[in-house]
C-alpha positions as CSV (number, residue, x, y, z in Angstrom):
1,M,80.9,15.8,226.5
2,E,83.8,16.9,224.2
3,L,84.6,20.2,222.7
4,R,84.7,18.5,219.4
5,Q,81.0,17.6,219.8
6,L,80.1,21.2,220.6
7,R,81.9,22.5,217.5
8,Y,80.3,19.8,215.3
9,F,76.8,20.7,216.7
10,V,77.2,24.4,216.2
11,R,78.4,23.9,212.6
12,V,75.5,21.6,211.8
13,V,73.0,24.1,213.0
14,E,74.7,27.0,211.1
15,Q,74.8,25.0,207.9
16,G,71.3,23.4,208.3
17,S,72.7,20.2,206.9
18,M,74.8,17.2,208.0
19,G,76.4,16.9,204.6
20,R,77.4,20.5,204.2
21,A,78.7,20.7,207.8
22,A,80.7,17.4,207.3
23,R,82.3,18.8,204.1
24,E,83.3,22.0,205.9
25,L,84.6,20.2,208.9
26,G,86.5,17.7,206.8
27,V,84.8,14.6,208.2
28,V,82.5,12.0,206.8
29,T,78.8,12.5,207.3
30,S,78.3,9.2,209.2
31,A,81.0,10.1,211.7
32,L,79.5,13.6,212.2
33,S,76.0,12.1,212.7
34,Q,77.4,9.6,215.2
35,Q,78.9,12.4,217.3
36,I,75.6,14.3,217.3
37,S,73.7,11.2,218.3
38,R,76.2,10.6,221.2
39,L,75.7,14.2,222.3
40,E,71.9,13.8,222.3
41,S,72.2,10.5,224.2
42,E,74.4,12.1,226.9
43,L,71.9,15.0,227.3
44,S,68.9,12.7,227.1
45,T,67.1,15.0,224.7
46,R,66.6,15.6,221.0
47,L,68.7,18.5,219.8
48,L,68.0,18.3,216.0
49,Q,64.9,17.6,214.0
50,R,65.8,15.7,210.8
51,T,63.9,16.6,207.7
52,S,64.1,15.7,204.0
53,S,65.8,19.1,203.3
54,G,68.2,19.0,206.2
55,V,68.1,19.6,210.0
56,T,66.7,22.3,212.2
57,P,67.3,22.7,216.0
58,T,64.6,21.8,218.4
59,D,63.7,24.2,221.3
60,A,66.3,22.3,223.4
61,G,68.7,22.5,220.5
62,L,68.4,26.3,220.3
63,A,68.9,26.7,224.0
64,F,72.0,24.4,223.8
65,M,73.3,26.3,220.7
66,H,73.5,29.6,222.6
67,Q,75.4,28.1,225.5
68,A,77.6,26.0,223.2
69,Q,78.6,29.1,221.2
70,L,79.4,30.9,224.4
71,A,81.5,28.0,225.7
72,L,83.5,27.7,222.5
73,R,84.2,31.4,222.4
74,H,85.6,31.3,226.0
75,V,87.8,28.3,225.0
76,D,89.1,30.2,222.0
77,D,89.7,33.3,224.1
78,A,91.5,31.3,226.8
79,A,93.8,29.7,224.1
80,R,94.7,33.1,222.7
81,A,95.4,34.5,226.1
82,A,97.7,31.6,227.0
83,Q,99.5,31.9,223.6
84,Q,100.1,35.6,224.0
85,A,100.6,35.6,227.8
86,R,98.3,38.6,228.2
87,L,94.6,39.3,228.0
88,S,93.1,38.9,224.6
89,G,89.9,37.8,223.0
90,H,86.9,39.9,222.1
91,V,84.0,41.6,223.8
92,S,80.8,43.2,222.5
93,V,79.4,46.3,224.2
94,G,76.0,48.0,223.5
95,M,75.1,51.7,224.1
96,A,72.2,53.9,223.2
97,P,73.0,56.7,220.8
98,S,72.9,59.4,223.5
99,T,75.2,57.4,225.7
100,S,77.7,56.5,223.0
101,G,78.0,60.2,222.1
102,V,79.7,60.9,225.5
103,L,81.0,57.5,226.5
104,G,81.9,55.6,223.3
105,L,85.2,57.1,222.3
106,P,86.6,57.5,225.8
107,F,85.8,53.9,226.6
108,M,87.4,52.6,223.3
109,R,90.5,54.7,224.0
110,A,90.8,53.3,227.5
111,M,90.4,49.8,226.3
112,R,93.1,50.3,223.7
113,E,95.5,51.6,226.3
114,R,94.9,48.9,228.9
115,Y,94.1,45.9,226.8
116,P,95.4,46.4,223.2
117,D,94.8,42.7,222.3
118,V,91.1,42.7,223.1
119,R,89.0,43.3,220.0
120,L,86.0,45.5,220.7
121,H,82.6,45.1,219.0
122,M,80.6,48.3,219.6
123,V,76.8,48.3,219.0
124,E,74.8,51.5,219.0
125,S,71.1,50.9,219.2
126,L,68.0,51.7,221.2
127,S,67.9,50.4,224.7
128,G,65.1,48.0,224.0
129,H,67.1,46.5,221.1
130,L,70.1,46.1,223.3
131,T,68.1,44.3,225.9
132,A,67.0,41.8,223.3
133,M,70.5,41.3,222.1
134,L,71.8,40.8,225.6
135,T,69.1,38.2,226.2
136,A,70.1,36.4,223.0
137,R,73.8,36.5,224.1
138,Q,74.6,38.6,221.0
139,I,76.4,41.2,223.1
140,D,78.2,40.8,226.5
141,L,77.3,44.0,228.2
142,A,75.4,47.2,227.7
143,I,74.4,50.5,229.2
144,L,70.7,50.2,229.8
145,F,68.0,52.4,231.4
146,H,66.0,49.5,232.7
147,A,67.0,45.9,233.6
148,D,64.6,42.9,233.3
149,P,64.5,41.4,236.8
150,A,63.6,38.0,235.3
151,Q,67.0,37.8,233.6
152,R,70.1,36.4,235.4
153,W,72.2,39.5,234.7
154,S,74.8,41.4,236.6
155,V,73.4,44.9,237.2
156,M,75.5,47.8,238.4
157,P,73.8,51.2,238.8
158,L,76.1,53.8,237.3
159,L,74.6,57.2,237.3
160,E,71.5,59.3,237.0
161,E,70.9,61.9,234.2
162,R,68.8,65.0,234.5
163,L,66.7,65.8,231.5
164,F,66.7,69.1,229.5
165,V,64.4,70.9,227.1
166,I,66.6,71.5,224.1
167,G,65.8,73.8,221.2
168,A,67.0,76.5,218.9
169,S,66.0,79.6,220.7
170,D,66.4,81.9,217.7
171,V,63.7,79.9,215.9
172,I,61.1,78.8,218.5
173,T,60.1,80.2,221.9
174,M,62.1,78.4,224.6
175,P,61.4,78.5,228.3
176,S,63.3,81.2,230.1
177,G,65.5,80.7,233.1
178,K,67.8,77.9,234.1
179,S,65.1,75.4,234.9
180,V,61.5,74.6,234.0
181,R,58.8,72.3,235.2
182,L,57.0,69.9,232.9
183,S,53.7,71.6,233.6
184,Q,55.1,74.7,231.9
185,L,55.8,73.0,228.6
186,A,52.2,72.4,227.4
187,N,52.6,75.0,224.6
188,V,56.2,74.1,223.5
189,P,56.2,72.0,220.3
190,L,58.1,68.9,221.0
191,I,59.9,66.3,218.9
192,L,60.2,63.1,220.8
193,P,61.0,59.4,220.2
194,S,58.0,57.2,219.6
195,G,56.0,55.2,222.1
196,P,58.2,52.0,222.4
197,H,61.3,54.1,223.2
198,G,62.4,53.9,226.8
199,L,62.8,57.7,227.1
200,R,59.3,58.3,225.7
201,S,57.9,55.9,228.3
202,L,59.7,57.8,231.0
203,L,58.5,61.1,229.7
204,S,54.9,59.9,229.4
205,A,54.8,58.9,233.0
206,A,56.5,62.1,234.1
207,F,54.0,64.3,232.2
208,A,51.1,62.2,233.6
209,R,52.4,62.9,237.1
210,A,52.6,66.6,236.3
211,T,49.0,66.4,234.9
212,C,50.2,68.0,231.7
213,T,49.7,66.8,228.1
214,P,52.8,67.5,225.9
215,C,52.4,69.1,222.5
216,V,54.2,66.5,220.3
217,V,54.5,67.7,216.7
218,A,56.8,64.9,215.4
219,E,58.2,61.5,216.5
220,I,61.7,60.5,215.4
221,D,63.5,57.4,216.8
222,G,67.0,58.2,215.5
223,L,68.9,60.6,217.7
224,A,70.9,62.2,214.8
225,M,67.9,63.0,212.7
226,L,65.9,64.1,215.8
227,M,68.7,66.6,216.7
228,D,68.9,67.8,213.1
229,A,65.1,68.6,213.2
230,V,65.6,70.5,216.5
231,R,68.5,72.5,215.1
232,A,66.3,73.3,212.0
233,G,63.7,74.7,214.3
234,F,60.9,72.2,213.8
235,G,60.5,72.0,217.5
236,A,62.2,71.4,220.8
237,T,63.0,68.0,222.4
238,I,63.6,66.5,225.8
239,Q,66.8,64.6,226.2
240,P,69.6,64.0,228.7
241,G,72.5,66.4,228.4
242,A,74.6,63.7,226.7
243,A,72.5,64.3,223.5
244,L,74.5,67.5,223.1
245,A,77.9,65.7,223.2
246,R,78.3,65.3,219.4
247,G,78.7,69.0,218.6
248,D,76.7,72.1,217.7
249,A,75.7,72.5,221.4
250,E,76.4,76.3,221.1
251,L,73.6,76.6,218.6
252,L,71.0,75.2,221.0
253,T,69.6,76.2,224.3
254,A,69.2,73.6,227.1
255,V,67.0,74.2,230.1
256,H,67.0,71.8,233.0
257,I,63.7,70.1,233.9
258,S,63.3,70.3,237.6
259,D,60.6,67.6,238.1
260,K,62.2,64.9,240.3
261,H,60.7,62.2,238.1
262,A,62.3,63.6,234.9
263,R,65.5,61.7,235.4
264,R,67.0,58.7,233.7
265,S,69.0,56.0,235.5
266,N,72.0,54.4,233.6
267,L,72.7,50.8,234.5
268,L,75.8,48.7,233.5
269,V,74.2,45.4,232.7
270,S,76.1,42.3,231.6
271,L,75.8,38.6,231.4
272,S,76.3,36.9,234.7
273,D,79.9,36.7,236.0
274,N,80.2,32.9,235.2
275,E,79.2,33.6,231.6
276,L,81.5,36.6,230.9
277,S,84.8,35.9,229.4
278,P,88.0,37.5,231.0
279,S,87.8,40.1,228.3
280,G,84.2,40.9,229.2
281,L,85.0,41.1,232.9
282,A,87.9,43.5,232.1
283,A,85.7,45.6,229.8
284,R,83.1,46.0,232.5
285,V,85.7,47.4,235.0
286,V,87.0,49.8,232.3
287,L,83.5,50.9,231.4
288,A,82.7,51.7,235.0
289,D,86.0,53.5,235.6
290,V,85.6,55.7,232.4
291,T,82.0,56.6,233.4
292,R,83.1,57.7,236.8
293,T,85.9,59.8,235.4
294,L,83.7,61.5,232.8
295,V,81.1,62.4,235.5
296,S,83.6,63.6,238.1
297,E,85.4,65.8,235.5
298,G,82.1,67.4,234.4
299,R,82.3,65.9,230.9
300,W,78.9,64.1,231.1
301,P,76.3,67.0,231.2
302,G,73.6,66.7,233.8
303,A,74.9,63.4,235.2
304,T,75.5,62.4,238.8
305,L,77.1,59.2,240.0
306,H,74.9,56.7,241.7
307,K,75.4,56.8,245.5
């Protein structure tokens, strides 16, 4: 198998046509078709389905496409690293909005200082979406709150976050004291993420254990809008302390929830070591280092390092 064949195959799938791919690659269509046929023969499986309007990948072709893209990216990164005699390439990292508020900029700053030639692609999205992107090889690593045991991922437990009731005490009645139990929140109007959200699933299970039904007055899946609604006094919310990292914390009251199940684990999840590029391996180390520094210096509210 040749790298040329991998590049040809990826381009054909991207273009959906042998003719368009051939023109873009600067080769004749017959030569391109011959290389694809040799590749299919070597793999003993059909990769492309030929139709009157072009070509589409088979199931085997889709699986091969993901790995071919990964292999080509590693080759390109290796070539750039050799040319520049220092670590280069690119890496994509996913974080949930609450996590990126406290970790995003410190991580980017540390990567710029240690590896200035590595180009970062930062993705902020819900944990479930990041899981899907990691499965599809669209990102290299992510901070997740749950890891699918069926996936061949590298999983490193990082920290555990306490959860807080957060609200504008001058607008709504907030629990008094430094801590509160979930069973005491039955009458507090809450604004929470919707059902598919990982935090909502955690809270639903925790409320069930406390034999208490929460008073949910609104569901908002975007953290920025959710916190805007809380600041406006539409209700309180339950979030990790990191949700207060983007400012205006002094306008809100945060009360620690003492139930032992009202905690959220943070996992550093990445593609397996043999799939990660050198840039990805370096980013994983930096991400873990920055996380430990933030927690040890008290800059990640309510977080404790995994023991």
